[in-house]
C-alpha positions in Angstrom: 107.1 138.8 116.3 109.6 137.2 118.0 113.0 135.9 115.6 115.2 133.0 115.6 119.0 133.9 116.1 120.4 133.3 112.9 122.7 130.6 114.1 119.6 128.7 115.2 117.8 129.3 112.0 120.2 128.1 109.9 120.9 124.4 112.1 116.7 124.0 111.5 117.3 125.2 107.4 120.0 122.4 107.0 118.0 119.7 109.1 115.5 119.8 107.5 117.0 119.8 104.0 118.7 116.5 104.7 114.9 114.9 105.5 114.4 114.5 102.6 114.8 112.3 99.9 117.4 112.6 98.0 119.7 114.4 100.1 123.5 113.6 101.5 125.7 113.8 103.3 129.9 113.2 103.4 131.3 110.2 106.6 134.4 110.0 106.7 137.7 111.6 105.9 137.6 112.3 101.4 139.4 109.3 99.7 139.7 106.8 102.5 137.8 103.9 99.8 139.4 105.4 96.4 140.5 101.4 96.4 136.9 100.1 96.6 136.7 97.5 94.1 133.4 95.3 96.2 131.4 97.0 98.1 128.3 95.4 100.3 126.3 96.0 103.8 124.8 93.6 106.0 124.6 94.2 109.6 125.0 96.7 110.2 128.5 97.7 108.4 130.2 98.5 105.5 132.8 95.5 104.1 134.5 96.6 101.2 137.9 94.8 99.1 140.7 96.9 97.4 142.4 97.2 94.9 145.2 96.4 97.1 143.4 92.7 98.5 142.3 94.4 101.7 138.6 93.8 103.9 138.0 96.9 105.7 134.8 97.6 107.5 133.4 101.1 107.8 131.1 101.4 110.7 128.9 104.5 108.7 126.9 106.4 110.8 130.7 107.4 112.0 132.7 106.7 109.1 135.7 105.7 110.4 136.5 102.3 109.4 139.1 99.6 110.3 141.1 96.8 108.3 139.8 93.1 108.7 142.4 89.7 108.3 145.3 89.7 105.9 145.4 91.8 101.9 144.6 88.1 100.6 141.7 88.9 98.9 143.2 90.5 95.5 141.4 88.2 93.0 138.3 88.8 94.2 135.4 89.4 90.8 131.9 88.9 93.0 131.5 89.7 97.1 127.7 88.5 98.9 126.6 88.3 102.5 125.0 85.9 104.2 123.8 84.3 107.4 126.5 86.8 109.1 129.5 85.4 106.6 130.8 86.9 103.3 131.6 85.5 100.7 134.0 85.7 97.9 134.0 84.2 93.9 137.4 84.9 92.7 137.7 85.6 88.9 139.3 81.8 88.4 135.7 80.8 89.9 136.4 79.8 92.8 133.8 80.6 95.7 135.2 81.0 99.2 133.2 82.3 102.9 135.6 84.6 104.4 135.0 85.6 108.2 134.3 89.7 108.6 135.5 89.1 112.7 139.4 88.7 111.1 139.4 88.2 107.8 139.7 84.0 107.8 138.7 82.8 104.6 137.7 78.8 103.5 136.6 77.7 100.5 132.9 76.4 99.8 132.5 73.6 96.8 134.8 73.2 94.1 137.6 74.9 92.1 135.8 77.1 89.7 132.8 75.8 89.8 131.2 79.5 89.3 133.6 80.0 86.0 130.9 81.9 84.3 129.3 84.0 86.5 127.9 87.1 85.3 126.0 88.2 88.4 124.7 87.2 91.5 122.1 88.1 95.1 121.4 86.1 97.7 118.1 85.3 98.5 116.2 83.1 101.6 120.6 82.3 102.8 120.7 80.6 98.9 123.5 82.0 96.4 121.6 83.0 93.3 124.1 83.3 90.4 123.8 84.2 86.1 126.3 82.4 83.7 127.4 83.8 81.0 125.8 81.1 79.0 122.2 82.2 80.3 122.2 79.3 82.5 121.0 80.3 86.6 121.9 78.3 89.2 120.6 77.9 93.0 124.0 77.7 95.9 123.9 76.1 98.7 126.8 78.0 100.9 127.2 75.6 103.4 128.5 73.2 101.0 128.6 74.7 97.6 126.6 72.1 95.7 124.3 73.5 93.4 121.7 72.4 90.7 120.5 74.2 88.1 117.0 76.9 87.4 114.7 77.1 84.2 115.6 77.0 81.0 118.8 79.8 79.7 117.2 82.3 79.2 119.6 85.3 81.0 122.7 85.6 79.3 121.9 89.2 79.0 121.5 90.0 82.3 123.8 93.4 83.4 122.2 93.0 87.6 121.1 90.5 89.5 118.4 91.2 93.0 117.4 89.3 95.6 113.6 91.1 97.0 110.2 89.7 98.3 110.7 86.1 98.4 112.2 86.7 94.6 114.7 87.3 92.4 115.0 90.4 89.9 117.4 91.5 86.9 117.8 94.3 84.9 119.2 93.1 81.9 122.0 95.3 79.3 118.5 96.4 77.5 117.4 97.9 80.1 114.4 96.0 81.1 113.5 94.2 84.6 112.0 91.3 85.2 110.7 89.6 88.0 112.3 85.7 88.0 110.9 82.8 90.0 113.4 81.4 92.5 111.4 77.9 92.8 111.7 77.4 88.4 113.1 79.9 87.6 110.0 81.1 85.1 110.1 85.1 84.7 108.4 88.1 83.9 108.4 91.4 82.9 108.2 94.4 85.5 107.5 98.0 83.8 108.4 100.5 80.5 110.5 97.9 78.5 113.9 99.8 78.8 113.5 101.7 81.4 116.6 100.6 82.8 118.7 101.5 80.4 121.1 104.1 82.0 121.3 102.1 85.3 125.5 102.5 86.5 124.9 100.9 90.1 122.0 99.7 92.1 121.0 98.2 95.2 117.8 96.9 97.9 116.8 98.1 101.0 113.5 97.4 102.0 112.4 95.1 99.4 112.6 98.1 97.0 115.1 98.1 94.1 118.0 102.1 94.5 119.5 102.9 91.3 121.7 105.3 90.2 121.9 106.6 86.0 124.7 107.9 83.8 123.0 111.4 84.1 122.8 111.1 87.7 119.7 110.5 88.9 118.9 108.2 92.2 115.8 106.6 91.5 113.3 104.4 93.4 111.0 101.6 92.3 108.4 99.6 93.0 109.2 96.1 92.3 105.9 95.1 92.9 104.7 97.1 89.3 107.7 98.6 87.8 106.8 102.6 88.6 109.3 104.6 90.0 110.1 107.7 91.0 113.2 110.4 90.9 114.9 111.2 95.1 116.6 114.4 95.1 118.7 116.1 92.1 120.7 115.6 89.3 124.4 114.6 92.3 125.5 111.3 92.1 127.2 110.4 88.6 130.3 109.8 89.7 128.6 106.8 92.4 130.4 104.0 91.7 129.1 101.3 94.5 125.8 102.1 95.8 124.9 100.3 99.7 121.5 99.4 101.7 120.3 97.9 105.0 117.1 99.9 106.6 117.0 103.3 106.1 120.5 104.6 104.6 121.9 104.6 101.4 125.4 104.8 100.9 127.4 105.7 98.1 130.4 105.3 97.4 132.1 107.8 94.9 135.0 107.7 92.1 136.2 109.9 94.1 136.5 107.7 97.6 134.8 109.6 99.2 131.5 107.9 101.0 128.2 109.2 101.3 124.7 108.7 103.8 121.6 109.1 102.0 118.0 110.4 102.8 115.4 108.1 101.1 112.8 109.2 103.1 
């Protein structure tokens, strides 16, 4: 019988392992993202804002990064991406459009109009936000004009996502809801409380990926609310998770960046 050289066999085994859902590998230099306080992925890049106020662009194919513009973003409370631009809501409640090329920015809308924001998501190039009052708003990102949607039913929102032309929320109770972006009507999906331990999450290919305090990574079918675990309990240190096409990316409390296979 012919034998496979040890090094080739090890390579083949590692390749198979990497291809399994939930397998991961580190990108870039360990700890380089230690100061990250906000993160979003778009256009094949990961954009992060650090505690210093600096904005960075990371190439997830290599882990290399560059600073964008000046450290003007120290007061950022929320970070979004829409239509080739970054958008921030500051702790003052003011909304800004930021160039991902050079970090230049302009205010959008009236100062302080987003002061009570609890959570937000971009759908069809419009920003949807939930306020502490439980009210849901949609904002035109061109001029900052906004309107109220539906009833004030959303004060318990912990996370807000956009997928499949709809909004989805995870409430502090751990229940998942599908919300109409047109009129704010909603329905529960999946088992009540099933997302109670969620620490962070992101949408990729219209599926919801979440990490729980146990370190488990889950993918949820938003149509049915059914979910399955991916890989082992390797993700308890996750603080941020982003995704765009085929790979998830996480930043751990150590500041290290990882790529996670989901197929």
